[in-house]
C-alpha positions as CSV (number, residue, x, y, z in Angstrom):
1,M,-112.2,-10.5,194.5
2,K,-113.0,-6.7,194.8
3,K,-109.6,-5.8,193.1
4,L,-110.7,-7.8,190.5
5,I,-114.1,-6.3,190.0
6,P,-113.6,-2.8,187.8
7,F,-111.5,-5.2,185.5
8,I,-114.0,-7.2,185.0
9,L,-116.5,-3.9,184.2
10,L,-114.2,-2.6,181.9
11,S,-113.7,-5.4,179.8
12,L,-117.3,-5.8,180.1
13,M,-117.9,-2.2,178.7
14,L,-115.0,-2.3,175.8
15,S,-116.9,-5.4,174.7
16,G,-120.3,-3.6,174.5
17,C,-118.6,-0.4,173.0
18,S,-117.0,-3.3,170.5
19,L,-120.1,-4.6,169.6
20,V,-122.1,-1.1,169.3
21,Q,-119.6,-0.1,166.7
22,K,-119.8,-3.4,164.8
23,E,-123.2,-2.6,164.6
24,K,-123.2,1.1,163.2
25,T,-119.9,-0.2,161.0
26,T,-122.3,-2.9,159.3
27,A,-125.4,-0.5,159.0
28,S,-123.0,2.0,157.5
29,A,-121.9,-0.7,155.1
30,E,-125.5,-1.7,154.4
31,N,-126.5,2.1,153.5
32,I,-123.5,2.5,151.2
33,K,-124.9,-0.8,149.2
34,N,-128.3,0.2,149.4
35,V,-127.6,3.8,147.9
36,S,-125.2,1.8,145.7
37,T,-128.0,-0.3,144.1
38,I,-130.5,2.6,143.8
39,S,-127.9,4.1,142.3
40,K,-127.4,1.9,139.5
41,S,-131.0,1.0,139.2
42,R,-131.6,4.3,137.3
43,A,-130.9,6.3,134.3
44,K,-128.4,9.3,134.5
45,S,-130.1,12.8,134.0
46,L,-128.9,15.4,131.9
47,N,-127.6,17.1,135.0
48,D,-125.5,13.9,135.9
49,V,-121.8,12.7,134.9
50,Y,-122.6,9.8,132.6
51,V,-119.7,7.2,133.4
52,P,-118.7,4.7,130.8
53,N,-120.7,1.3,130.9
54,P,-119.1,-1.4,133.2
55,Q,-119.2,-4.4,131.1
56,V,-117.5,-2.6,127.8
57,S,-114.5,-0.4,127.1
58,D,-114.8,3.2,126.9
59,D,-115.5,4.0,122.9
60,T,-115.8,8.0,123.7
61,N,-112.2,8.3,121.4
62,L,-113.4,5.9,119.0
63,L,-114.6,8.3,116.4
64,L,-113.0,7.3,113.1
65,K,-113.8,3.8,111.2
66,G,-110.9,1.0,111.9
67,Q,-109.7,2.6,115.3
68,T,-108.6,0.1,117.8
69,L,-108.8,0.5,121.8
70,K,-107.5,-1.8,124.7
71,D,-107.8,-1.7,128.4
72,E,-108.7,-3.6,131.2
73,K,-112.3,-4.8,129.9
74,G,-110.8,-6.1,126.3
75,E,-110.3,-4.5,123.0
76,V,-113.0,-2.5,120.6
77,T,-112.8,-1.9,117.0
78,L,-115.2,1.2,115.2
79,E,-116.3,-0.6,112.2
80,G,-119.4,1.7,111.2
81,I,-120.2,5.7,112.8
82,A,-123.1,7.8,112.5
83,K,-122.7,11.1,114.2
84,L,-125.7,12.5,114.3
85,N,-126.5,14.9,117.2
86,K,-130.4,15.2,115.9
87,S,-133.6,15.6,118.0
88,Y,-136.6,14.0,117.2
89,T,-139.9,14.8,118.7
90,I,-142.7,12.6,120.0
91,G,-145.3,13.9,121.6
92,P,-143.7,15.6,124.7
93,I,-140.9,13.6,124.3
94,K,-137.6,15.4,122.7
95,M,-135.2,12.4,121.7
96,K,-131.6,13.1,120.8
97,I,-129.5,10.2,119.0
98,K,-126.0,11.6,119.6
99,Q,-124.4,9.4,117.8
100,I,-124.9,5.2,116.6
101,K,-121.5,2.8,116.0
102,L,-121.2,-0.5,115.0
103,I,-118.1,-2.0,117.5
104,K,-116.4,-5.0,117.3
105,N,-115.4,-6.7,120.8
106,L,-113.2,-9.2,122.3
107,P,-114.4,-8.5,125.8
108,T,-111.2,-9.8,128.3
109,Y,-112.1,-13.5,130.1
110,S,-114.0,-12.4,133.4
111,L,-116.6,-10.6,131.1
112,M,-117.1,-13.3,128.8
113,D,-119.8,-15.0,131.1
114,Y,-121.7,-11.8,130.9
115,F,-121.7,-11.6,127.3
116,H,-122.4,-15.8,126.8
117,Y,-126.3,-15.0,128.3
118,Y,-127.1,-12.6,125.1
119,T,-124.7,-14.3,122.4
120,E,-123.2,-17.8,121.8
121,S,-120.0,-15.9,120.2
122,Y,-119.2,-14.1,123.8
123,E,-115.3,-14.2,122.6
124,S,-115.9,-12.2,119.9
125,F,-119.1,-10.3,118.3
126,R,-120.3,-7.4,117.0
127,F,-122.6,-4.4,118.3
128,V,-124.4,-2.0,118.0
129,K,-124.2,1.1,120.2
130,V,-126.9,3.9,120.5
131,E,-126.3,7.3,122.4
132,V,-129.4,8.9,123.2
133,E,-131.0,12.0,125.2
134,I,-134.7,11.8,126.5
135,I,-136.2,15.0,128.0
136,N,-140.4,15.0,129.0
137,H,-141.3,18.7,128.3
138,A,-145.2,17.5,130.0
139,N,-146.2,17.7,133.6
140,K,-146.6,14.3,134.1
141,Q,-145.2,11.3,134.2
142,L,-144.9,9.0,131.1
143,N,-143.6,5.7,129.6
144,F,-141.0,6.0,126.9
145,G,-138.5,3.8,125.4
146,P,-135.7,4.9,122.8
147,V,-135.4,1.9,121.1
148,A,-138.5,-1.0,121.0
149,H,-136.9,-2.6,117.9
150,L,-133.6,-2.1,115.6
151,M,-133.3,-3.5,112.1
152,T,-130.2,-3.6,110.0
153,S,-129.9,-3.6,106.7
154,N,-129.2,-7.2,106.8
155,N,-132.5,-7.6,108.2
156,E,-131.3,-8.8,111.6
157,V,-134.0,-7.2,114.1
158,K,-133.4,-6.6,117.8
159,E,-135.6,-5.4,120.6
160,F,-135.8,-3.7,123.5
161,K,-135.1,-6.8,125.9
162,D,-131.5,-7.9,124.2
163,D,-129.9,-4.4,125.3
164,F,-127.0,-5.5,127.3
165,Y,-125.9,-2.1,128.5
166,I,-129.1,-1.7,131.0
167,E,-129.4,1.9,131.6
168,Y,-132.4,2.0,132.6
169,L,-133.2,4.3,129.2
170,G,-136.8,2.4,128.9
171,G,-139.8,2.7,130.9
172,E,-141.0,5.8,132.8
173,I,-139.6,9.3,133.0
174,N,-140.7,12.0,135.3
175,P,-142.4,15.2,134.3
176,N,-139.9,17.7,133.3
177,S,-136.9,15.3,133.4
178,S,-134.3,13.7,131.5
179,K,-132.4,10.9,130.6
180,Q,-128.8,10.2,129.0
181,G,-126.8,7.1,127.9
182,A,-126.6,4.4,126.0
183,M,-128.0,1.3,124.2
184,G,-125.7,-1.7,123.2
185,F,-127.6,-4.9,120.7
186,I,-125.1,-7.3,119.3
187,V,-125.8,-8.1,115.7
188,D,-124.8,-11.8,114.4
189,H,-125.3,-11.2,110.6
190,T,-122.8,-7.9,109.5
191,D,-121.9,-9.7,106.1
192,P,-122.1,-8.0,104.1
193,S,-121.3,-5.0,106.3
194,L,-123.9,-3.3,107.5
195,K,-125.0,0.1,105.8
196,W,-128.0,1.4,107.6
197,I,-129.7,1.3,111.0
198,E,-133.5,1.8,111.6
199,V,-134.6,2.4,114.9
200,T,-138.1,2.2,115.8
201,T,-139.1,4.4,119.2
202,S,-141.6,2.8,121.6
203,D,-144.9,5.1,122.0
204,V,-145.5,7.7,124.4
205,L,-148.0,6.5,127.4
206,D,-149.4,8.7,130.0
207,D,-149.4,7.2,133.6
208,Q,-152.6,5.5,133.0
209,H,-150.9,3.9,130.1
210,K,-152.6,5.4,127.2
211,V,-150.7,6.4,124.1
212,I,-150.6,10.2,123.9
213,A,-148.1,9.9,121.0
214,K,-147.5,7.2,118.4
215,A,-144.1,5.3,117.6
216,Q,-141.5,6.7,115.0
217,K,-139.0,5.4,112.6
218,I,-135.6,6.3,112.6
219,K,-133.2,5.4,109.7
220,V,-129.7,5.9,109.8
221,D,-126.9,5.6,107.1
222,F,-123.4,4.3,108.8
223,Q,-120.5,6.5,107.2
């Protein structure tokens, strides 16, 4: 029996070490998950590397009307584009609209459920993509949304809540900070083809939700 005691003790020690290691691994995995969640729930600043949206094919290289791209997320075709890189001042907010695109999207089967929430035509649909940069030049936190409403030349109206990119561009923006990203709005009425888009921003509100600058309307023609 005495000879067995060292082996029993060794077994218990190894079991304890294994349990501690397992707890550390679980905690580490949970931390990574939490960091990932935080990362996904905030907008990218101008200092961050912008990562294309995980739900849609990367259309970065679609610059000419009629161009098509296929990847693991589906197939996208550029049907209209307005290259702006134009800045607008709304009180202490400076907003640059980089470009607006009209894109036809045929998502891969695995992404159809995601788009089913936004449209019944989830197998094939068109959407307007608005790429923006926002800078808060104030020394206090503000509330602002780059697209509160979007209207097409066919009188179809979309609201902020219809954005399926969900890159957290609206809402609070910290003092002297920035956001960049895109918003995507599925449009159902594209016949006749869209000629222009009118974007209405939100008002600029301070941290007490007092209006300090009124919303702007920006009309953009497609090429």
